[in-house]
Structures are given as structure tokens and as C-alpha cells.
FIKOLZA-1660 file (N, C-alpha, C; in steps of 0.1 Angstrom, whole numbers, plus 5000, padded with zeros to 4 digits):
% residues 61
   i   px   py   pz ch aa at
   1 1336 6916 6775  A  M  N
   1 1340 6929 6777  A  M CA
   1 1350 6932 6768  A  M  C
   2 1351 6946 6764  A  S  N
   2 1359 6950 6752  A  S CA
   2 1374 6953 6758  A  S  C
   3 1384 6950 6749  A  E  N
   3 1398 6955 6753  A  E CA
   3 1401 6968 6749  A  E  C
   4 1393 6975 6742  A  R  N
   4 1396 6988 6738  A  R CA
   4 1393 7000 6749  A  R  C
   5 1401 7010 6748  A  A  N
   5 1398 7020 6757  A  A CA
   5 1390 7032 6750  A  A  C
   6 1379 7035 6757  A  A  N
   6 1369 7044 6751  A  A CA
   6 1374 7058 6753  A  A  C
   7 1372 7066 6742  A  P  N
   7 1376 7082 6745  A  P CA
   7 1364 7087 6751  A  P  C
   8 1367 7097 6760  A  F  N
   8 1357 7105 6766  A  F CA
   8 1347 7114 6760  A  F  C
   9 1354 7120 6748  A  Y  N
   9 1347 7130 6741  A  Y CA
   9 1351 7131 6727  A  Y  C
  10 1343 7136 6718  A  C  N
  10 1346 7138 6704  A  C CA
  10 1358 7148 6703  A  C  C
  11 1370 7145 6696  A  P  N
  11 1381 7154 6695  A  P CA
  11 1377 7167 6686  A  P  C
  12 1364 7165 6678  A  Y  N
  12 1361 7176 6668  A  Y CA
  12 1351 7186 6674  A  Y  C
  13 1339 7180 6682  A  C  N
  13 1330 7188 6687  A  C CA
  13 1328 7188 6702  A  C  C
  14 1335 7179 6709  A  G  N
  14 1335 7178 6722  A  G CA
  14 1323 7170 6728  A  G  C
  15 1314 7165 6722  A  D  N
  15 1303 7157 6727  A  D CA
  15 1306 7145 6730  A  D  C
  16 1299 7138 6739  A  E  N
  16 1302 7126 6745  A  E CA
  16 1294 7113 6738  A  E  C
  17 1287 7116 6729  A  D  N
  17 1277 7106 6722  A  D CA
  17 1287 7098 6712  A  D  C
  18 1294 7090 6718  A  L  N
  18 1304 7081 6708  A  L CA
  18 1300 7067 6709  A  L  C
  19 1304 7061 6697  A  R  N
  19 1299 7046 6695  A  R CA
  19 1312 7040 6687  A  R  C
  20 1315 7027 6690  A  P  N
  20 1326 7021 6682  A  P CA
  20 1322 7021 6668  A  P  C
  21 1331 7023 6660  A  N  N
  21 1329 7022 6644  A  N CA
  21 1332 7009 6639  A  N  C
  22 1325 7004 6629  A  E  N
  22 1327 6990 6625  A  E CA
  22 1341 6988 6616  A  E  C
  23 1348 6998 6613  A  T  N
  23 1360 6998 6605  A  T CA
  23 1370 6991 6612  A  T  C
  24 1371 6991 6624  A  G  N
  24 1382 6983 6632  A  G CA
  24 1385 6988 6644  A  G  C
  25 1395 6983 6649  A  H  N
  25 1402 6986 6662  A  H CA
  25 1405 7001 6664  A  H  C
  26 1400 7008 6674  A  G  N
  26 1403 7021 6677  A  G CA
  26 1394 7032 6668  A  G  C
  27 1385 7027 6659  A  A  N
  27 1377 7036 6652  A  A CA
  27 1364 7039 6661  A  A  C
  28 1361 7051 6660  A  W  N
  28 1348 7056 6668  A  W CA
  28 1341 7066 6659  A  W  C
  29 1328 7068 6661  A  E  N
  29 1320 7077 6654  A  E CA
  29 1313 7085 6665  A  E  C
  30 1309 7098 6661  A  C  N
  30 1303 7108 6668  A  C CA
  30 1289 7110 6663  A  C  C
  31 1279 7107 6671  A  A  N
  31 1265 7109 6666  A  A CA
  31 1261 7125 6666  A  A  C
  32 1269 7133 6674  A  A  N
  32 1266 7148 6673  A  A CA
  32 1270 7154 6660  A  A  C
  33 1283 7151 6656  A  C  N
  33 1288 7160 6645  A  C CA
  33 1289 7151 6632  A  C  C
  34 1285 7138 6634  A  N  N
  34 1284 7127 6624  A  N CA
  34 1300 7126 6618  A  N  C
  35 1310 7126 6625  A  R  N
  35 1322 7123 6622  A  R CA
  35 1327 7109 6626  A  R  C
  36 1337 7103 6619  A  A  N
  36 1343 7091 6624  A  A CA
  36 1357 7094 6624  A  A  C
  37 1364 7090 6635  A  F  N
  37 1379 7091 6638  A  F CA
  37 1383 7079 6643  A  F  C
  38 1397 7078 6643  A  Q  N
  38 1405 7066 6648  A  Q CA
  38 1417 7070 6657  A  Q  C
  39 1416 7062 6667  A  L  N
  39 1427 7065 6680  A  L CA
  39 1437 7053 6678  A  L  C
  40 1450 7057 6678  A  K  N
  40 1461 7047 6677  A  K CA
  40 1471 7050 6687  A  K  C
  41 1476 7041 6694  A  F  N
  41 1486 7042 6704  A  F CA
  41 1498 7040 6697  A  F  C
  42 1507 7050 6698  A  L  N
  42 1520 7050 6689  A  L CA
  42 1532 7043 6697  A  L  C
  43 1531 7044 6711  A  G  N
  43 1542 7039 6720  A  G CA
  43 1545 7047 6730  A  G  C
  44 1554 7043 6739  A  L  N
  44 1561 7051 6750  A  L CA
  44 1572 7059 6745  A  L  C
  45 1572 7071 6751  A  L  N
  45 1585 7080 6748  A  L CA
  45 1596 7075 6756  A  L  C
  46 1607 7077 6752  A  T  N
  46 1619 7073 6758  A  T CA
  46 1627 7085 6762  A  T  C
  47 1623 7090 6775  A  R  N
  47 1629 7101 6782  A  R CA
  47 1637 7097 6794  A  R  C
  48 1648 7102 6797  A  G  N
  48 1655 7100 6809  A  G CA
  48 1649 7107 6822  A  G  C
  49 1653 7102 6832  A  V  N
  49 1647 7108 6844  A  V CA
  49 1654 7124 6844  A  V  C
  50 1643 7133 6847  A  R  N
  50 1647 7147 6846  A  R CA
  50 1645 7152 6862  A  R  C
  51 1656 7160 6865  A  R  N
  51 1656 7166 6879  A  R CA
  51 1652 7179 6878  A  R  C
  52 1645 7184 6889  A  D  N
  52 1639 7197 6892  A  D CA
  52 1652 7206 6895  A  D  C
  53 1656 7215 6886  A  P  N
  53 1667 7225 6888  A  P CA
  53 1665 7232 6900  A  P  C
  54 1653 7235 6904  A  N  N
  54 1653 7244 6916  A  N CA
  54 1652 7236 6930  A  N  C
  55 1653 7223 6929  A  S  N
  55 1653 7214 6942  A  S CA
  55 1668 7213 6945  A  S  C
  56 1668 7205 6957  A  D  N
  56 1680 7202 6964  A  D CA
  56 1688 7190 6959  A  D  C
  57 1681 7185 6948  A  G  N
  57 1687 7173 6942  A  G CA
  57 1680 7160 6945  A  G  C
  58 1671 7161 6955  A  G  N
  58 1666 7148 6961  A  G CA
  58 1651 7145 6955  A  G  C
  59 1646 7154 6946  A  E  N
  59 1632 7152 6942  A  E CA
  59 1634 7150 6927  A  E  C
  60 1627 7139 6921  A  E  N
  60 1626 7138 6906  A  E CA
  60 1612 7145 6902  A  E  C
  61 1611 7149 6891  A  I  N
  61 1599 7152 6884  A  I CA
  61 1594 7144 6873  A  I  C
% end
């Protein structure tokens, strides 16, 4: 079983016929538009807890 997360569709043409590319981790190729692309996780964003200004203070968004 593969450890990689598969994209659902091509970011260029929207087709779903994607296959892993041999160039490395996160690389995919689209059979419909003949493009290769790579996905990369950059990390988590560090954002504090935001409160909804319209609420009574008990609800987080």
C-alpha cells in the first residue's frame, strides 16, 4: 500500500485519469492533457484561535 495521498483530479484540465510519475514522491502525470505535476506539503499554518465577532463569545470558528 502506498503512503502517498492521491489527487482527485488534474489541476490543469480537471480530468481524473492520473498516475504516479516515476520522477519521485508527489509527482503525478495526467493521461488526458499529457502534463506532469508535483504536489508538495509545505506544513501547517500557525494561526491562533479566532472568535466569531457576531457570537456571544462561546463559539469558536
